[in-house]
DOLUMGU-684472 format. One record per residue (C-alpha): residue number from 1; x, y negated, z negated; residue in one letter. Coordinates in pm, 1 decimal. Each point is the difference from the previous one (the first is absolute). Layout:
DOLUMGU-684472
atom n = NUM	X = X	Y = Y	Z = Z	res = A
...
end
This chain:
DOLUMGU-684472
atom n = 1	X = 1535.0	Y = 427.9	Z = -4612.9	res = X
atom n = 2	X = -287.0	Y = -66.5	Z = 272.4	res = X
atom n = 3	X = 33.9	Y = -364.6	Z = 61.2	res = X
atom n = 4	X = 395.6	Y = 129.3	Z = 48.9	res = X
atom n = 5	X = -94.7	Y = 274.1	Z = 299.0	res = X
atom n = 6	X = -254.1	Y = -311.5	Z = 150.7	res = X
atom n = 7	X = 239.7	Y = -227.6	Z = 1.6	res = X
atom n = 8	X = 251.4	Y = 193.9	Z = 178.6	res = X
atom n = 9	X = -210.6	Y = 96.2	Z = 269.2	res = X
atom n = 10	X = -138.4	Y = -364.7	Z = 51.7	res = X
atom n = 11	X = 359.2	Y = -108.0	Z = -29.7	res = X
atom n = 12	X = 89.3	Y = 224.1	Z = 292.5	res = X
atom n = 13	X = -69.9	Y = -136.6	Z = 385.0	res = X
atom n = 14	X = -219.5	Y = 32.8	Z = 107.0	res = X
atom n = 15	X = -238.1	Y = 68.2	Z = -350.4	res = X
atom n = 16	X = 12.1	Y = 357.6	Z = -10.5	res = X
atom n = 17	X = -422.8	Y = 107.3	Z = -152.6	res = X
atom n = 18	X = -27.5	Y = 266.2	Z = -267.5	res = X
atom n = 19	X = -260.3	Y = 218.2	Z = 40.8	res = X
atom n = 20	X = 40.0	Y = 78.6	Z = -424.8	res = X
atom n = 21	X = 208.5	Y = 4.4	Z = -226.9	res = X
atom n = 22	X = -101.2	Y = 281.1	Z = -269.0	res = X
atom n = 23	X = 196.0	Y = 169.1	Z = -346.9	res = X
atom n = 24	X = -43.3	Y = 369.3	Z = 1.9	res = X
atom n = 25	X = 151.3	Y = 102.3	Z = -353.7	res = X
atom n = 26	X = 353.9	Y = -159.2	Z = 24.7	res = X
atom n = 27	X = 21.5	Y = -28.3	Z = 363.2	res = X
atom n = 28	X = -127.5	Y = -325.5	Z = 174.3	res = X
atom n = 29	X = -99.1	Y = 85.4	Z = 398.8	res = X
atom n = 30	X = -9.1	Y = -296.4	Z = 248.8	res = X
atom n = 31	X = -190.7	Y = 88.3	Z = 310.2	res = X
atom n = 32	X = 97.6	Y = -179.6	Z = 271.4	res = X
atom n = 33	X = -137.2	Y = 3.8	Z = 383.9	res = X
atom n = 34	X = 204.4	Y = 31.8	Z = 276.4	res = X
atom n = 35	X = 46.8	Y = -341.7	Z = 103.2	res = X
atom n = 36	X = -113.7	Y = -167.0	Z = 357.6	res = X
atom n = 37	X = 221.6	Y = -277.6	Z = -31.6	res = X
atom n = 38	X = 348.2	Y = 162.0	Z = 5.3	res = X
atom n = 39	X = 263.1	Y = -37.5	Z = -75.9	res = X
atom n = 40	X = -42.1	Y = -128.2	Z = -343.5	res = X
atom n = 41	X = 297.4	Y = -165.9	Z = -193.5	res = X
atom n = 42	X = 70.6	Y = -58.5	Z = -397.7	res = X
atom n = 43	X = 278.6	Y = -227.5	Z = -106.8	res = X
atom n = 44	X = 243.5	Y = 237.8	Z = -16.8	res = X
atom n = 45	X = -59.0	Y = 50.1	Z = 399.4	res = X
atom n = 46	X = -167.9	Y = 271.9	Z = 241.7	res = X
atom n = 47	X = -9.0	Y = 378.3	Z = -134.0	res = X
atom n = 48	X = -103.5	Y = 304.5	Z = 145.4	res = X
atom n = 49	X = -11.0	Y = 392.6	Z = -117.0	res = X
atom n = 50	X = 187.4	Y = 254.3	Z = 150.3	res = X
atom n = 51	X = 45.9	Y = 349.4	Z = -80.9	res = X
atom n = 52	X = -200.9	Y = -46.0	Z = -335.2	res = X
atom n = 53	X = 274.6	Y = -320.1	Z = -63.2	res = X
atom n = 54	X = -82.7	Y = -383.2	Z = 3.1	res = X
atom n = 55	X = 296.8	Y = -136.8	Z = 192.2	res = X
atom n = 56	X = 50.5	Y = -412.4	Z = 103.4	res = X
atom n = 57	X = -48.2	Y = -18.8	Z = 376.7	res = X
atom n = 58	X = 275.7	Y = -164.7	Z = 166.7	res = X
atom n = 59	X = -74.7	Y = -291.3	Z = 247.6	res = X
atom n = 60	X = 8.3	Y = 227.2	Z = 294.5	res = X
atom n = 61	X = -260.3	Y = 170.6	Z = -119.5	res = X
atom n = 62	X = -221.9	Y = -279.2	Z = -129.3	res = X
atom n = 63	X = 61.3	Y = -205.5	Z = 316.7	res = X
atom n = 64	X = -139.2	Y = 344.5	Z = 172.3	res = X
atom n = 65	X = -300.1	Y = 46.0	Z = -209.2	res = X
atom n = 66	X = -88.9	Y = -356.6	Z = 46.3	res = X
atom n = 67	X = 15.3	Y = 39.8	Z = 385.1	res = X
atom n = 68	X = -236.4	Y = 285.9	Z = -14.2	res = X
atom n = 69	X = -245.8	Y = -195.5	Z = -202.9	res = X
atom n = 70	X = 30.2	Y = -273.1	Z = 246.7	res = X
atom n = 71	X = -101.5	Y = 241.8	Z = 267.9	res = X
atom n = 72	X = -306.0	Y = 79.2	Z = -165.3	res = X
atom n = 73	X = -313.4	Y = -68.1	Z = 242.9	res = X
atom n = 74	X = -251.1	Y = -284.2	Z = -129.5	res = X
atom n = 75	X = -260.0	Y = 270.3	Z = 40.7	res = X
atom n = 76	X = 122.1	Y = 252.4	Z = -225.2	res = X
atom n = 77	X = 89.9	Y = -225.6	Z = -290.8	res = X
atom n = 78	X = -262.7	Y = -41.4	Z = -276.9	res = X
atom n = 79	X = -278.0	Y = -235.6	Z = 10.3	res = X
atom n = 80	X = 65.4	Y = -256.9	Z = -243.6	res = X
atom n = 81	X = -287.5	Y = -48.4	Z = -245.0	res = X
atom n = 82	X = -216.2	Y = 269.1	Z = 166.7	res = X
atom n = 83	X = -189.5	Y = 259.3	Z = -142.3	res = X
atom n = 84	X = -205.3	Y = 342.0	Z = 43.0	res = X
atom n = 85	X = -285.8	Y = -249.3	Z = -103.9	res = X
atom n = 86	X = 59.5	Y = -167.6	Z = 315.0	res = X
atom n = 87	X = -92.8	Y = 264.1	Z = 247.5	res = X
atom n = 88	X = -312.0	Y = -4.2	Z = 145.5	res = X
atom n = 89	X = -118.8	Y = 375.5	Z = 62.0	res = X
atom n = 90	X = -212.8	Y = -80.3	Z = 289.9	res = X
atom n = 91	X = 324.1	Y = -111.1	Z = 216.5	res = X
atom n = 92	X = 145.8	Y = 358.9	Z = -177.8	res = X
atom n = 93	X = -287.9	Y = 183.1	Z = 195.8	res = X
atom n = 94	X = 6.2	Y = -279.4	Z = 263.9	res = X
atom n = 95	X = 386.4	Y = 158.2	Z = 70.0	res = X
atom n = 96	X = -117.5	Y = 354.9	Z = -49.9	res = X
atom n = 97	X = -287.3	Y = -14.1	Z = 225.4	res = X
atom n = 98	X = 244.7	Y = -110.0	Z = 260.2	res = X
atom n = 99	X = 263.0	Y = 281.5	Z = -81.8	res = X
atom n = 100	X = -258.3	Y = 232.8	Z = 61.9	res = X
atom n = 101	X = 25.1	Y = 156.1	Z = -357.5	res = X
atom n = 102	X = -271.0	Y = 147.5	Z = -270.0	res = X
atom n = 103	X = 218.0	Y = -55.5	Z = -270.6	res = X
atom n = 104	X = -194.0	Y = -178.1	Z = -295.9	res = X
atom n = 105	X = 181.6	Y = -275.5	Z = -148.1	res = X
atom n = 106	X = -76.0	Y = -123.1	Z = -337.9	res = X
atom n = 107	X = 137.1	Y = -290.3	Z = -209.0	res = X
atom n = 108	X = 109.9	Y = 323.2	Z = -252.7	res = X
atom n = 109	X = 217.7	Y = 156.6	Z = 294.2	res = X
atom n = 110	X = 57.7	Y = -366.5	Z = 169.9	res = X
atom n = 111	X = 379.8	Y = 9.7	Z = -116.0	res = X
atom n = 112	X = 81.3	Y = 364.7	Z = 115.6	res = X
atom n = 113	X = -177.6	Y = -31.4	Z = 316.0	res = X
atom n = 114	X = 195.7	Y = -380.8	Z = 78.7	res = X
atom n = 115	X = 343.6	Y = 157.7	Z = -96.2	res = X
atom n = 116	X = -79.4	Y = 278.7	Z = 280.4	res = X
atom n = 117	X = -38.9	Y = -275.8	Z = 277.0	res = X
atom n = 118	X = 345.2	Y = -149.6	Z = -150.2	res = X
atom n = 119	X = -190.9	Y = -315.9	Z = -132.5	res = X
atom n = 120	X = 47.4	Y = 75.3	Z = -335.7	res = X
atom n = 121	X = 341.0	Y = -77.0	Z = -161.5	res = X
atom n = 122	X = 115.1	Y = 58.4	Z = -398.8	res = X
atom n = 123	X = -349.8	Y = -28.0	Z = -127.6	res = X
atom n = 124	X = -41.1	Y = -326.7	Z = 251.2	res = X
atom n = 125	X = -178.5	Y = -44.5	Z = 322.8	res = X
atom n = 126	X = 223.0	Y = -166.7	Z = 267.0	res = X
atom n = 127	X = -109.4	Y = -300.8	Z = 201.0	res = X
atom n = 128	X = -64.5	Y = 265.6	Z = 329.7	res = X
atom n = 129	X = -249.4	Y = 172.4	Z = -264.5	res = X
atom n = 130	X = -134.1	Y = -378.0	Z = -86.6	res = X
atom n = 131	X = -58.6	Y = -93.4	Z = 356.5	res = X
atom n = 132	X = -202.9	Y = 328.7	Z = 94.7	res = X
atom n = 133	X = -203.2	Y = 10.7	Z = -306.3	res = X
atom n = 134	X = -46.4	Y = -305.2	Z = -181.5	res = X
atom n = 135	X = -317.3	Y = -162.8	Z = -129.7	res = X
atom n = 136	X = 135.5	Y = -350.0	Z = 75.9	res = X
atom n = 137	X = 352.4	Y = -4.1	Z = 188.6	res = X
atom n = 138	X = 0.0	Y = -364.5	Z = 5.1	res = X
atom n = 139	X = 98.5	Y = 6.8	Z = -350.4	res = X
atom n = 140	X = 343.5	Y = 233.1	Z = 13.5	res = X
atom n = 141	X = 94.2	Y = -64.3	Z = 404.1	res = X
atom n = 142	X = -150.1	Y = -336.3	Z = 114.7	res = X
atom n = 143	X = 190.6	Y = -1.5	Z = 324.9	res = X
atom n = 144	X = -175.0	Y = 353.7	Z = 111.3	res = X
atom n = 145	X = -293.4	Y = -120.0	Z = 256.5	res = X
atom n = 146	X = -27.9	Y = -37.5	Z = 338.2	res = X
atom n = 147	X = -138.3	Y = -347.0	Z = 133.1	res = X
atom n = 148	X = -195.9	Y = 30.9	Z = 308.6	res = X
atom n = 149	X = -78.7	Y = -281.8	Z = 289.8	res = X
atom n = 150	X = -220.3	Y = -33.9	Z = 283.8	res = X
atom n = 151	X = 131.1	Y = -268.4	Z = 279.8	res = X
atom n = 152	X = -179.5	Y = -218.4	Z = 265.1	res = X
atom n = 153	X = 306.7	Y = 0.9	Z = 275.4	res = X
atom n = 154	X = 366.2	Y = 115.5	Z = -24.9	res = X
atom n = 155	X = 162.3	Y = -179.3	Z = -311.1	res = X
atom n = 156	X = -70.0	Y = -16.2	Z = -337.1	res = X
atom n = 157	X = -191.3	Y = -318.1	Z = 36.5	res = X
atom n = 158	X = -390.3	Y = 76.1	Z = -75.6	res = X
atom n = 159	X = -123.5	Y = 256.2	Z = -199.1	res = X
atom n = 160	X = -319.5	Y = 104.6	Z = 32.7	res = X
atom n = 161	X = -30.6	Y = 310.2	Z = -201.2	res = X
atom n = 162	X = 233.5	Y = 75.6	Z = -320.0	res = X
atom n = 163	X = -0.9	Y = 310.1	Z = -270.7	res = X
atom n = 164	X = 235.9	Y = 50.0	Z = -233.3	res = X
atom n = 165	X = 14.7	Y = 383.5	Z = -149.6	res = X
atom n = 166	X = 138.2	Y = 39.1	Z = -363.8	res = X
atom n = 167	X = -73.6	Y = 327.5	Z = -129.7	res = X
atom n = 168	X = 154.1	Y = 339.6	Z = 2.9	res = X
atom n = 169	X = 197.2	Y = 66.1	Z = 305.3	res = X
atom n = 170	X = -251.9	Y = 276.5	Z = 107.3	res = X
atom n = 171	X = -281.7	Y = -303.5	Z = 12.9	res = X
atom n = 172	X = 198.0	Y = -187.2	Z = 131.6	res = X
atom n = 173	X = 110.2	Y = 227.2	Z = 300.7	res = X
atom n = 174	X = -331.3	Y = 31.0	Z = 72.3	res = X
atom n = 175	X = -159.8	Y = -369.1	Z = -43.4	res = X
atom n = 176	X = 288.5	Y = -74.4	Z = 218.2	res = X
atom n = 177	X = -120.8	Y = 229.8	Z = 315.2	res = X
atom n = 178	X = -310.5	Y = -138.7	Z = -56.6	res = X
atom n = 179	X = 60.7	Y = -347.2	Z = 55.1	res = X
atom n = 180	X = 215.3	Y = 129.5	Z = 306.2	res = X
atom n = 181	X = -331.4	Y = 159.3	Z = 150.1	res = X
atom n = 182	X = -198.3	Y = -314.3	Z = -80.1	res = X
atom n = 183	X = 212.6	Y = -241.1	Z = 245.0	res = X
atom n = 184	X = 112.0	Y = 197.0	Z = 271.7	res = X
atom n = 185	X = -210.8	Y = 110.9	Z = 350.2	res = X
atom n = 186	X = -224.1	Y = 311.9	Z = -33.5	res = X
atom n = 187	X = -219.5	Y = 171.5	Z = 316.8	res = X
atom n = 188	X = -163.8	Y = 327.7	Z = -27.4	res = X
atom n = 189	X = -76.5	Y = 291.8	Z = 258.6	res = X
atom n = 190	X = -217.0	Y = 251.8	Z = -4.1	res = X
atom n = 191	X = 96.0	Y = 339.0	Z = -0.5	res = X
atom n = 192	X = -300.1	Y = 266.7	Z = 45.8	res = X
atom n = 193	X = -182.6	Y = -98.2	Z = -322.1	res = X
atom n = 194	X = 219.7	Y = -144.9	Z = -192.4	res = X
atom n = 195	X = 156.0	Y = -373.3	Z = -11.5	res = X
atom n = 196	X = 339.7	Y = -68.9	Z = -0.3	res = X
atom n = 197	X = 192.4	Y = -326.6	Z = -126.7	res = X
atom n = 198	X = 294.5	Y = -123.2	Z = 173.8	res = X
atom n = 199	X = 208.0	Y = -234.6	Z = -103.4	res = X
atom n = 200	X = 258.0	Y = -215.7	Z = 169.6	res = X
atom n = 201	X = 266.3	Y = 71.0	Z = -177.5	res = X
atom n = 202	X = 63.1	Y = 391.2	Z = -139.1	res = X
atom n = 203	X = -122.7	Y = 13.4	Z = -378.9	res = X
atom n = 204	X = 239.8	Y = 276.4	Z = -45.2	res = X
atom n = 205	X = 286.4	Y = -196.3	Z = 98.6	res = X
atom n = 206	X = -107.0	Y = -337.7	Z = -238.4	res = X
atom n = 207	X = -66.0	Y = 263.9	Z = -249.3	res = X
atom n = 208	X = 356.4	Y = 113.9	Z = 20.3	res = X
atom n = 209	X = 111.9	Y = -395.3	Z = -56.6	res = X
atom n = 210	X = -153.9	Y = -50.5	Z = -279.1	res = X
atom n = 211	X = 59.5	Y = 329.2	Z = -182.3	res = X
atom n = 212	X = 394.3	Y = -97.4	Z = 112.0	res = X
atom n = 213	X = -40.2	Y = -368.2	Z = -189.0	res = X
atom n = 214	X = -150.9	Y = 138.3	Z = -301.3	res = X
atom n = 215	X = 255.2	Y = 326.1	Z = -14.7	res = X
atom n = 216	X = 313.9	Y = -234.2	Z = 53.3	res = X
atom n = 217	X = -73.2	Y = -336.7	Z = -79.5	res = X
atom n = 218	X = 232.0	Y = -122.0	Z = -295.0	res = X
atom n = 219	X = -234.0	Y = -72.1	Z = -352.3	res = X
atom n = 220	X = 281.1	Y = -102.4	Z = -213.4	res = X
atom n = 221	X = -16.6	Y = -301.2	Z = 185.3	res = X
atom n = 222	X = -241.9	Y = -262.2	Z = -129.7	res = X
atom n = 223	X = -206.9	Y = -306.7	Z = 203.2	res = X
atom n = 224	X = -3.3	Y = 258.3	Z = 254.0	res = X
atom n = 225	X = -264.2	Y = 208.6	Z = 192.9	res = X
atom n = 226	X = -55.6	Y = 215.4	Z = 277.6	res = X
atom n = 227	X = -187.4	Y = -221.4	Z = 282.0	res = X
atom n = 228	X = -228.6	Y = 106.8	Z = 311.1	res = X
atom n = 229	X = -83.9	Y = -263.8	Z = 232.7	res = X
atom n = 230	X = -236.0	Y = 48.4	Z = 276.5	res = X
atom n = 231	X = 36.8	Y = -269.5	Z = 324.7	res = X
atom n = 232	X = -173.3	Y = 8.0	Z = 311.5	res = X
atom n = 233	X = 318.4	Y = 149.7	Z = 137.3	res = X
atom n = 234	X = 140.1	Y = 249.3	Z = -253.0	res = X
atom n = 235	X = -46.5	Y = 161.8	Z = -346.9	res = X
atom n = 236	X = 301.5	Y = -46.0	Z = -233.9	res = X
atom n = 237	X = 71.2	Y = 185.0	Z = -282.7	res = X
atom n = 238	X = 277.6	Y = -65.3	Z = -242.6	res = X
atom n = 239	X = 154.4	Y = 93.8	Z = -331.8	res = X
atom n = 240	X = 319.2	Y = -167.3	Z = -201.9	res = X
atom n = 241	X = 306.1	Y = 112.6	Z = 45.4	res = X
atom n = 242	X = 162.2	Y = 107.8	Z = 356.3	res = X
atom n = 243	X = 176.1	Y = 340.0	Z = 124.5	res = X
atom n = 244	X = 27.5	Y = 236.9	Z = -257.6	res = X
atom n = 245	X = 388.0	Y = 33.6	Z = -153.3	res = X
atom n = 246	X = 175.4	Y = 302.7	Z = 205.1	res = X
atom n = 247	X = -189.8	Y = -105.8	Z = 246.9	res = X
atom n = 248	X = 155.7	Y = -180.5	Z = 376.9	res = X
atom n = 249	X = -201.0	Y = -98.9	Z = 282.0	res = X
atom n = 250	X = 131.0	Y = 271.6	Z = 172.5	res = X
atom n = 251	X = -113.5	Y = 295.4	Z = -238.6	res = X
atom n = 252	X = -342.4	Y = -259.2	Z = -33.4	res = X
atom n = 253	X = -296.7	Y = 249.4	Z = 76.5	res = X
atom n = 254	X = 176.1	Y = 303.9	Z = -11.5	res = X
atom n = 255	X = 111.0	Y = 38.8	Z = -328.3	res = X
atom n = 256	X = -201.1	Y = -15.9	Z = -321.8	res = X
atom n = 257	X = 134.0	Y = -196.0	Z = -291.1	res = X
atom n = 258	X = -291.4	Y = -106.0	Z = -245.5	res = X
atom n = 259	X = 40.5	Y = -262.2	Z = -238.5	res = X
atom n = 260	X = -272.3	Y = 152.3	Z = -203.0	res = X
atom n = 261	X = 3.7	Y = 382.8	Z = -34.1	res = X
atom n = 262	X = -264.6	Y = 37.6	Z = -305.8	res = X
atom n = 263	X = -210.5	Y = -242.2	Z = 229.8	res = X
atom n = 264	X = 49.9	Y = 161.5	Z = 321.9	res = X
atom n = 265	X = -79.5	Y = 326.2	Z = -169.0	res = X
atom n = 266	X = -346.5	Y = -60.8	Z = -156.5	res = X
atom n = 267	X = -97.3	Y = -141.2	Z = 327.2	res = X
atom n = 268	X = 125.7	Y = 306.6	Z = 179.0	res = X
atom n = 269	X = -203.0	Y = 217.6	Z = -274.2	res = X
atom n = 270	X = -310.7	Y = -193.0	Z = 155.5	res = X
atom n = 271	X = 86.8	Y = 94.9	Z = 331.0	res = X
atom n = 272	X = 63.7	Y = -414.9	Z = 121.1	res = X
atom n = 273	X = 381.2	Y = 52.7	Z = 64.0	res = X
atom n = 274	X = 255.3	Y = 244.6	Z = 146.9	res = X
atom n = 275	X = 334.9	Y = 69.7	Z = -173.7	res = X
atom n = 276	X = 155.5	Y = 92.3	Z = 284.9	res = X
atom n = 277	X = 92.5	Y = -358.9	Z = 112.9	res = X
atom n = 278	X = -216.2	Y = -3.1	Z = 324.9	res = X
atom n = 279	X = -238.0	Y = -316.1	Z = -46.5	res = X
atom n = 280	X = 202.6	Y = -226.5	Z = 199.3	res = X
atom n = 281	X = -13.2	Y = 233.0	Z = 326.8	res = X
atom n = 282	X = -377.6	Y = 54.8	Z = -114.8	res = X
atom n = 283	X = -38.9	Y = -321.0	Z = 33.8	res = X
atom n = 284	X = 121.7	Y = -32.7	Z = 377.2	res = X
atom n = 285	X = -160.3	Y = 325.1	Z = 101.7	res = X
atom n = 286	X = -350.7	Y = -93.3	Z = -102.8	res = X
atom n = 287	X = 30.7	Y = -327.9	Z = 145.8	res = X
atom n = 288	X = 176.9	Y = 160.8	Z = 350.6	res = X
atom n = 289	X = -301.1	Y = 206.9	Z = 24.3	res = X
atom n = 290	X = -287.0	Y = -256.5	Z = -54.6	res = X
atom n = 291	X = 192.9	Y = -192.8	Z = 303.3	res = X
atom n = 292	X = 122.6	Y = -284.0	Z = -195.3	res = X
atom n = 293	X = 362.1	Y = -170.3	Z = -97.0	res = X
atom n = 294	X = 230.7	Y = 159.4	Z = -226.8	res = X
atom n = 295	X = -4.5	Y = -133.3	Z = -388.8	res = X
atom n = 296	X = 267.3	Y = -274.5	Z = 6.7	res = X
atom n = 297	X = 182.3	Y = 71.7	Z = -379.3	res = X
atom n = 298	X = 227.0	Y = -308.1	Z = -113.0	res = X
atom n = 299	X = 204.0	Y = -6.1	Z = -357.8	res = X
atom n = 300	X = 136.2	Y = -274.7	Z = -192.6	res = X
atom n = 301	X = -144.9	Y = -83.0	Z = -364.6	res = X
atom n = 302	X = -306.6	Y = 142.4	Z = 113.6	res = X
atom n = 303	X = -104.8	Y = 302.7	Z = 199.0	res = X
atom n = 304	X = -218.9	Y = -50.5	Z = 306.1	res = X
atom n = 305	X = -231.2	Y = 256.9	Z = 148.2	res = X
atom n = 306	X = -119.3	Y = -203.4	Z = 314.8	res = X
atom n = 307	X = -293.0	Y = 144.7	Z = 234.7	res = X
atom n = 308	X = -98.0	Y = -173.0	Z = 289.0	res = X
atom n = 309	X = -363.5	Y = -20.5	Z = 160.0	res = X
atom n = 310	X = -109.4	Y = 20.8	Z = 322.3	res = X
atom n = 311	X = -84.8	Y = -289.6	Z = 188.4	res = X
atom n = 312	X = -313.7	Y = 175.7	Z = 122.7	res = X
atom n = 313	X = -146.7	Y = 59.4	Z = -376.5	res = X
atom n = 314	X = 124.9	Y = -330.4	Z = -137.6	res = X
atom n = 315	X = -198.3	Y = -198.3	Z = -260.0	res = X
atom n = 316	X = -28.4	Y = -312.9	Z = 244.0	res = X
atom n = 317	X = -83.5	Y = 39.5	Z = 363.8	res = X
atom n = 318	X = 287.6	Y = -105.7	Z = 237.5	res = X
atom n = 319	X = -130.3	Y = -341.8	Z = 199.9	res = X
atom n = 320	X = 233.1	Y = -41.8	Z = 353.3	res = X
atom n = 321	X = 72.2	Y = -341.3	Z = 18.1	res = X
atom n = 322	X = -229.3	Y = -65.7	Z = 376.5	res = X
atom n = 323	X = -295.1	Y = 148.5	Z = -177.2	res = X
atom n = 324	X = 107.1	Y = -226.4	Z = -355.0	res = X
atom n = 325	X = 14.3	Y = -301.1	Z = 227.2	res = X
atom n = 326	X = -375.7	Y = 94.1	Z = 205.5	res = X
atom n = 327	X = -125.2	Y = 56.4	Z = -412.5	res = X
atom n = 328	X = 107.2	Y = -322.3	Z = -55.0	res = X
atom n = 329	X = -184.8	Y = -169.3	Z = 263.4	res = X
atom n = 330	X = -284.1	Y = 187.3	Z = -67.0	res = X
atom n = 331	X = -24.6	Y = -138.9	Z = -320.9	res = X
atom n = 332	X = 37.1	Y = -351.2	Z = 60.8	res = X
atom n = 333	X = -228.7	Y = 41.1	Z = 271.7	res = X
atom n = 334	X = -276.8	Y = 105.2	Z = -267.7	res = X
atom n = 335	X = 103.0	Y = -286.2	Z = -210.1	res = X
atom n = 336	X = -128.7	Y = -247.3	Z = 283.6	res = X
atom n = 337	X = -284.2	Y = 168.7	Z = 118.3	res = X
atom n = 338	X = -137.0	Y = 223.7	Z = -314.0	res = X
atom n = 339	X = -294.2	Y = 43.1	Z = 226.6	res = X
atom n = 340	X = 158.3	Y = 210.4	Z = 213.4	res = X
atom n = 341	X = -135.3	Y = 309.0	Z = 161.7	res = X
atom n = 342	X = 215.8	Y = 347.1	Z = 7.8	res = X
atom n = 343	X = 82.4	Y = -54.9	Z = 326.2	res = X
end
């Protein structure tokens, strides 16, 4: 009988996993967990329980269930092959520290904690949970990465520094901000007894753009990454997929539609993002307050947030044509007269 029951479960589509088969007196008990890949079918079709009875589903009901299943977001799907042993406790603790909570999480209460965050369903960790807490995310979602590059000039021709961040999303965020800080100019002001660093672009605006790219990227698209490119005249932060469904160019920046609401909620808990859809307006306000050009937003297969750098603080000094000719004459003279004096 065990073999017959197991065969019936395997012949369903998708296969049904049985938690246990046991006999109690003359009763056989079969434990079946709630499925994460609904709907399931057997050789006779699709069935459902309604008012204590099993009924065969109509074509309309089957279509509706498939449509509902297709609408499940990638972040909320169970991460294939991921177990609680693949979670790094130090990353959970880093999240709790950022969220400002004194909650103690151990391996024993990990499932309950993840369920409270909405990243554990049917006893399985979701893709969102893996993205935040996996020891090695590359084993499960290799496209989760930020590729950062600093270029000489204004084109993607000569790269002089590069960093790839393939870690949990919080680490990706921190490493992205560090890379940008490293490659934009900063001046210092002494106010009273304290020194204040002032970056040529408002860091809060750049942080908002990085969080936006992490929260709104499409993690189901393989072979894609979030890109951060630093040029002499601009910083370009882009993520896979364009405008979110439900947004139009007219409503962009005025309404809040989130591609990954669970990830957005987790970053909100860490104080990295607002849930009111004010990010675009905030970036514009911060650039305007700094006396800089408003950021430029474009959308095709990628969404781009472009911050134009002030020529006053550009990485390379702008040389006027007349001065350039004079400099060239001086160089030619020194080549012909290497012993020439300063005069």
